[in-house]
C-alpha positions in Angstrom: 14.0 48.5 29.2 14.7 52.2 29.7 12.7 54.9 28.0 15.6 56.0 25.8 16.1 52.4 24.6 12.4 52.2 23.6 12.7 55.6 21.9 15.8 54.4 19.9 14.1 51.1 18.9 10.9 53.0 17.8 13.0 55.4 15.8 14.9 52.6 14.1 11.7 50.8 13.2 10.4 54.0 11.8 13.5 54.4 9.6 13.1 50.9 8.3 9.4 51.4 7.6 8.2 48.7 10.0 5.4 49.2 12.4 5.1 47.5 15.8 2.1 45.5 14.6 4.1 44.2 11.6 6.9 43.2 13.9 4.5 41.3 16.2 2.8 39.7 13.3 6.1 38.5 11.8 7.0 37.0 15.2 3.7 35.2 15.4 4.0 33.9 11.8 7.5 32.6 12.6 6.3 30.7 15.6 3.5 29.1 13.6 5.8 27.7 10.9 5.9 23.9 11.3 9.0 21.8 11.5 10.2 19.8 8.5 9.2 16.6 10.3 5.7 17.9 11.0 5.1 19.3 7.5 6.5 16.3 5.6 4.0 14.1 7.6 1.2 16.4 6.4 2.3 16.0 2.8 2.4 12.2 3.1 -1.3 12.2 3.9 -2.3 14.9 1.4 -0.4 14.2 -1.8 -1.0 11.4 -4.3 0.6 8.1 -3.4 2.8 8.2 -6.5 4.3 11.5 -5.5 4.9 10.4 -1.9 6.6 7.2 -3.2 8.9 9.1 -5.5 10.0 11.6 -2.8 9.9 9.4 0.2 13.6 8.4 0.3 14.7 12.1 0.0 12.2 13.3 2.6 13.5 10.7 5.1 17.0 12.3 4.6 15.5 15.7 5.3 13.7 14.4 8.4 16.9 12.8 9.7 19.0 16.0 9.3 16.4 18.8 9.8 13.3 17.1 11.3 13.1 19.4 14.3 13.9 22.6 12.4 11.2 25.0 11.2 10.8 25.3 7.5 11.9 29.0 7.4 15.2 28.2 9.3 17.0 26.5 6.4 18.8 28.6 3.8 19.9 27.9 0.2 23.5 27.2 1.1 22.4 24.5 3.6 20.1 22.9 1.0 23.0 22.8 -1.4 25.2 21.3 1.2 22.7 18.6 2.1 22.2 17.7 -1.6 25.9 17.5 -2.1 26.3 15.1 0.9 23.5 12.9 -0.5 25.1 12.9 -4.0 28.4 11.7 -2.6 26.6 8.8 -0.8 24.5 7.8 -3.8 24.7 4.1 -4.8 27.2 3.5 -7.5 25.8 1.3 -10.4 27.3 0.3 -13.7 25.3 3.1 -15.4 26.0 5.7 -12.7 26.5 9.3 -13.8 28.2 10.8 -10.8 25.1 10.9 -8.6 23.6 13.7 -10.7 20.2 11.9 -10.7 20.2 11.5 -7.0 21.1 15.2 -6.5 18.4 16.4 -9.0 15.8 14.2 -7.3 16.8 15.5 -3.9 16.4 19.1 -5.0 13.0 18.3 -6.5 11.8 16.6 -3.3 12.9 19.7 -1.2 11.3 22.1 -3.7 8.0 20.1 -3.4 8.0 20.8 0.3 8.5 24.5 -0.1 6.1 24.8 -3.0 3.3 23.5 -0.8 4.5 25.6 2.1 4.1 28.6 -0.2 0.6 27.5 -1.2 -0.3 27.1 2.4 1.1 30.7 3.1 3.6 29.4 5.6 6.5 31.1 3.8 6.6 33.9 1.2 7.8 33.2 -2.3 10.6 35.6 -1.9 11.7 33.6 1.2 11.7 30.2 -0.5 15.4 29.0 -0.3 14.8 26.0 -2.6 14.1 28.1 -5.7 17.8 29.1 -5.7 19.2 25.7 -4.8 21.4 24.3 -7.5 19.8 21.5 -9.5 22.1 19.5 -11.8 20.9 19.8 -15.4 19.4 16.6 -16.8 21.7 14.7 -19.1 20.3 13.0 -22.2 18.9 9.6 -21.4 21.1 6.6 -22.2 18.1 4.5 -23.1 17.5 3.6 -26.7 15.6 1.1 -28.8 16.6 -2.5 -28.4 17.2 -4.8 -31.3 14.6 -7.5 -32.2 17.0 -10.2 -31.0 17.5 -8.4 -27.6 13.7 -8.1 -27.2 13.4 -11.8 -28.1 16.0 -12.7 -25.5 14.2 -10.7 -22.8 10.9 -12.5 -23.6 12.7 -15.9 -23.5 14.1 -15.3 -20.1 10.8 -14.1 -18.8 8.9 -17.1 -20.2 11.4 -19.8 -19.3 12.9 -18.9 -15.9 11.6 -17.8 -12.5 8.8 -18.9 -10.2 5.9 -17.6 -12.3 6.7 -17.8 -16.0 3.2 -17.2 -17.2 2.9 -14.0 -15.2 6.3 -12.6 -16.3 5.7 -13.4 -20.0 2.4 -11.6 -19.8 4.0 -8.5 -18.2 6.7 -8.4 -20.9 4.2 -8.8 -23.7 2.0 -6.0 -22.3 5.0 -3.6 -22.4 6.0 -4.6 -25.9 2.5 -4.3 -27.3 1.4 -1.1 -25.5 4.6 0.7 -24.7 3.0 1.5 -21.4 4.6 2.6 -18.2 5.0 0.3 -15.2 2.2 2.1 -13.4 -0.2 1.3 -16.3 0.3 -2.4 -15.9 0.0 -2.3 -12.1 -3.2 -0.3 -12.2 -4.9 -2.5 -14.9 -8.2 -3.8 -13.6 -10.5 -6.6 -14.8 -13.1 -4.0 -15.8 -10.5 -2.3 -18.0 -10.5 -5.2 -20.4 -12.6 -4.7 -23.5 -12.5 -8.0 -25.3 -14.9 -7.0 -28.1 -12.7 -4.2 -29.4 -9.4 -5.6 -28.0 -8.7 -2.5 -25.9 -7.4 -2.0 -22.4 -7.7 1.1 -20.3 -4.4 2.4 -19.1 -4.1 4.7 -16.0 -0.7 6.3 -15.8 1.1 9.3 -14.3 -0.7 12.6 -13.9 -4.1 10.8 -13.5 -4.3 10.2 -17.3 -6.5 7.5 -18.8 -6.6 6.2 -22.3 -7.9 3.2 -24.2 -5.0 1.3 -25.8 -5.3 -1.4 -28.5 -3.8 -4.8 -27.8 -3.7 -7.9 -30.0 -6.5 -10.5 -29.8 -3.9 -13.0 -28.7 -2.8 -10.9 -25.7 -6.5 -10.2 -24.8 -7.2 -13.9 -24.8 -4.2 -14.6 -22.5 -5.2 -11.8 -20.1 -8.7 -13.2 -19.8 -7.4 -16.7 -19.3 -5.0 -15.3 -16.7 -7.8 -13.7 -14.7 -10.0 -16.7 -15.0 -7.4 -19.2 -13.9 -6.4 -17.1 -10.9 -9.6 -16.7 -9.0 -11.4 -14.2 -11.3 -12.6 -11.2 -9.4 -13.2 -13.0 -6.1 -9.9 -11.8 -4.5 -8.9 -8.7 -6.4 -10.1 -6.4 -9.1 -6.6 -6.1 -10.6 -5.9 -8.0 -13.8 -2.3 -9.1 -13.1 -2.1 -11.3 -10.0 -0.2 -14.2 -8.5 -1.7 -17.8 -8.4 -3.1 -17.0 -5.0 -5.1 -14.1 -6.4 -3.0 -11.5 -4.8 -2.3 -8.5 -7.1 1.1 -7.9 -8.5 3.2 -5.0 -7.1 6.4 -3.2 -7.9 8.5 -5.9 -6.3 7.6 -8.2 -9.1 9.3 -5.8 -11.5 12.4 -5.8 -9.3 12.5 -9.6 -9.4 11.9 -9.7 -13.1 14.5 -7.1 -14.0 17.0 -8.7 -11.7 16.5 -12.1 -13.4 16.8 -10.7 -16.9 20.1 -8.9 -16.0 21.4 -12.1 -14.3 20.8 -14.2 -17.5 21.8 -11.5 -20.1 25.1 -9.8 -19.5 24.4 -7.0 -22.0 21.1 -6.3 -20.1 23.1 -6.0 -16.9 25.6 -3.7 -18.4 22.9 -1.3 -19.7 20.7 -1.8 -16.6 17.7 -2.7 -18.8 14.3 -2.3 -17.3 10.7 -2.4 -18.5 11.0 1.2 -19.7 13.5 0.1 -22.3 10.7 -1.8 -24.0 8.7 1.4 -24.1 11.6 3.1 -25.9 11.8 0.2 -28.3 8.2 0.0 -29.4 7.8 3.8 -29.6 10.9 4.2 -31.7 9.5 1.6 -34.2 6.1 3.3 -34.3 7.7 6.7 -34.9 9.9 5.5 -37.7 7.0 3.6 -39.5 4.0 5.8 -38.7 5.3 9.3 -37.8 5.4 11.4 -34.7 1.7 12.0 -34.3 0.9 8.3 -34.1 3.9 7.7 -31.8 2.7 10.4 -29.4 -0.8 8.9 -29.3 0.7 5.4 -28.9 2.7 6.6 -25.9 -0.2 8.4 -24.3 1.6 11.7 -24.2 -0.4 14.8 -23.6 -1.3 17.5 -26.1 1.7 19.5 -27.2 2.1 23.1 -25.9 1.7 26.1 -28.0 5.4 26.8 -27.8 6.0 23.7 -29.9 6.0 23.5 -33.7 2.6 24.6 -35.0 2.2 21.5 -37.2 2.5 19.2 -34.2 -0.3 21.1 -32.4 -2.8 20.4 -35.2 -1.8 16.9 -36.1 -3.5 14.2 -34.0 -3.6 10.4 -34.5 -6.9 8.5 -34.1 -7.4 5.2 -32.2 -7.7 3.4 -35.5 -4.2 4.7 -36.5 -2.8 3.4 -33.2 -4.4 0.1 -33.8 -2.9 0.0 -37.3 0.6 0.6 -35.7 -0.1 -2.2 -33.2 -0.8 -4.5 -36.1 2.7 -3.7 -37.5 4.3 -4.2 -34.0 2.7 -7.6 -33.4 1.9 -9.0 -36.8 -1.7 -9.8 -35.7 -4.7 -8.0 -37.2 -6.7 -5.7 -35.0 -10.5 -5.1 -35.3 -10.1 -1.3 -35.1 -7.2 -1.0 -37.6 -7.8 1.0 -40.7 -5.8 -1.5 -42.8 -4.1 -4.7 -42.3 -0.5 -4.8 -43.4 1.0 -8.0 -44.8 
């Protein structure tokens, strides 16, 4: 390079307010930015299993298209384009909503990558292209409380069909009584059963833990289930197959598929275990108020931006037990009163 070229380049850098050292540092920083494939693999080993499980399908798409590209090479338009392509290829179900959920989940998965890249100082916040990517707004949920007869039909299918009727009936009963999430049932351990007070410890999303009342009948069936299926010799999990192997998420797929196959209305609405959560919590809210329903659901404390009264009103475990008594018709030892 000639001297006059060097002089011109130096003058231009000076006009832009950039020093030679800053230019070299920027070049080195760019070279140290990992590829999508490399960084996603790091996230798989560092993040909670639940997070990885939720984002895994979308990360695989990113790896397929951009695996060899550096994180700072993609721009917002390219992200929008990739999301749009995925939205058009989303599986069409009877309750499909134009692939909006697939698109929103895809954007969340990509934002997760870039949020951690920011935290690791691999990119600057101002250079994060995912923050400007279009994320479809969430539509109101189509789930709602089921009728008593619909819940009865679900329980009947679970208890009278399939290759392990006792197990499936127990799963459905747990969801009806506790309004817990799927993760709460799958994480339930033998040591989480408190027969004396008829409580179980639920571990759900966000690392939350809480003691939830259950009926004496359900506690008895849980203990019988554990005892008849090899106790704690093969697994610490409460729900297990006859072999002693713990129940996993595929059991829910099998159970939901069976319920939809036997009940046309359930297939039309794509009913899952989460519908039972809606049903129980709706009943509790109507009969006992929002504070008890929030405690029953295991929701976190309200934020200070919420209505002031909600912030100060909290339900006790005894009140939750009283609501359970109304749900099941069985008295609970911790309930304040026993309703007829």
